[in-house]
Steps between C-alpha positions, in 0.01 A plus 500: 500500500743402221488181293804360684329552839179335377694203362695463826182522707328235282800268528483532878125415496562197283781383726285542809216298346742229387637465855162528679243377250357236733474742793330768287250247360427369849439853629255575218311175556486563876357849446232364264408217740477734801278740306265220393489357852410843637217545249359151554534521878294820513232336284496186716483706819199693369329172406561344843380805691207566267634846415413654168709762327309827537350652187756746362423869465528666161839630390383855427830691501524723194687379196841667453521770235592357158788746462665407832878518456805401706507449878634143479725533807231682697244231421744230605545670838123527548450134411756400764327717761167328426638154570216284636501392862289454807515866598368797303752588227505879464694679226494875439603698193587868548582781261397832351150550369494392135807279526302183429441341841147379429588378150796304640284351777234394246765344277654296784157389623396365161837335431490315831135406448575361153804302618781360286628154421772560759282684754172376642190705456420735788185654642271210410253629759459836332628855489335833582608861462390808692614858447537644850512853354775614734599787272155609388231714660318208669752254650350185649505423868520148640124437509443626146795297370377182669153548356650544155711186543211291630270618223757381242461143631124517555529529877276675753608865532291592804644545849756690704876497436583200716214299348619583148860411587399161636277427202774601253770291664273196525405531132864515386683272747678203345440624146759543228366837390636847427369827642630802306467823698566798274599851609559431868625792705481361852677181611265478800207462259667198338537338842133566576377330181747215464343172389521161672818290508595348167389787279738743329479880496656731241498872586580804284597827668683826438651492848874437472521392866218245479622195692669244275402681179683423176576838341431532127739718304433691179513302176840460340544687172481172306173405675353847446594503130340156454182625669485807274546284189190303606293807591597729212611315185510818290756664731845469336752286687723805547229682699415220740791566733395863531140408584632258765710780652218755486277247675755450780510129406165459680257270312187711560662827392661335197164350402329840514771678296544222244125453468444866418789514252375185328141618461548864401536380143435848358850583627831329448637322809759777530231770498279308743787465746588870484213598729636269773857628463387845615382376843745629765715230658382222270752218473726652767550221754671746738209743494379538858136545396471192279151431635385843384652439158317168467176674602558755220554216250164349596329842493640555151367163376148574626506845336601334171162321490204651310302749710206269583737212576686718750180576690388137489839376622491748787152374594620137508787597731241562775427127530691318771653159424390471138174495305288281276448588133129535572579760767700702247208479255261630769742777597565617144147418380621327183460151353710213644669439163629859497627454855693189397665681209602797712640290784698289250651819356591625845649164595728521195623833638560358848224710659278210617556132574266207456407356839343170398134404489263541792135463593387770257740420216839641405674712759771765469722700732714814492841499668511708819743754349279545194193524724664798670569655159139448392369669812738792453364545150142480627559809713605698189174431313229768476237308702657220710203500739267369228740214427521415870120499530476253212767287669298499825187396310680212328670388824166494680361305206765235572377488860145438378626234257679322786183517713276358226755226426512413869125438502536215248863391557620612844865393465531659156339820624734519799803434277394780266449741788837412652668548161341844455504605866787748462332686213159498666635634829703770319183613320305494827764715668497751215119514498481547876740797476344664194134411461366822655724722289423297188127452542450577131644157421196334650479491879314170498793315342762665716300463820493124450877498538485606863205287611 
């Protein structure tokens, strides 16, 4: 817009205000008065009827990543879709794996919860997030998802499907709260676990035909370059566009490439990027096997780790839905401080993501696509069975921890079990299939998994 157009537009605004100043002022005052009347009327009504505002649930949705970039128009569309009302407001975000659906959902959730001077604060009654695991090895069904949701708000998780549905809807009805359902694959599942009227639901999915989904596109070049500048300061400005192209303008892939180039400080950025350039199809948006190319990028990044780190990363990829730092320490049999340092290094390379703080301390997760890469690498190691046996032992240790916690704090114990259920059941399934063939691992431990 040129300076003449701006000046003309401003003159029009001034003229309009001059002609309608009283009407504009009256409209503003009327809006303020109506808002105040609405607030006071609700308070008076609660006083007259003896109703008390229910105790809010915690807002436990993960903080957005500090390097989140762009998506302003997408976030605006999501905010509009989550407009409060008497019915359940459901918004869905679709897109390729690694395109930034979860990060965008987290960002919108926290912006709405924080509010602005021009926009009232949302979700005063809390916010919860559950990864439905639709693209992993242990996707949740309706009962498991409802138990996970109820455990997040301290609710009773016992009962059949219809009992759980009624309990969930009663616990959420009339509340200004957000339920973030990550990695949904089945729209029917969302219908089966919808909360009570008044709550809002934000869904992330890779399904392009998911009803009413807002499709995320790849980052623009300007957004991708800005992201790379934050992730990899030592990368020259002239190389950032190439990294964006090689990463298909997908945030996760860009983060992995830029993170490796930034931290291989024994090489120049040019030399560090050379190993990626040799991957067939990299950066070719028309390549029909783009998914295979992205898988090769992730495989390459895992192989670039030191030998012991590669094995330890592959072991962590067996856990379903994330893991606590203490679990990693038990799995690797090293001190917690060493675990923290290693996870921080991997996070800087885009290989793991912090998942907040839970019952047993800090929690981490691996993106589904990187989980697949970790498990592929596990199968190339000399003795993957030993690693899997250690994983089973640690997973069963989590089951025992949940049981002992339940004895003293039942709700906390149930919440811990529900949080770790996917990993525990995956370990049980593996043990049930392999314990006879792998009796050398300790039949007593493995037998417990199928009791």
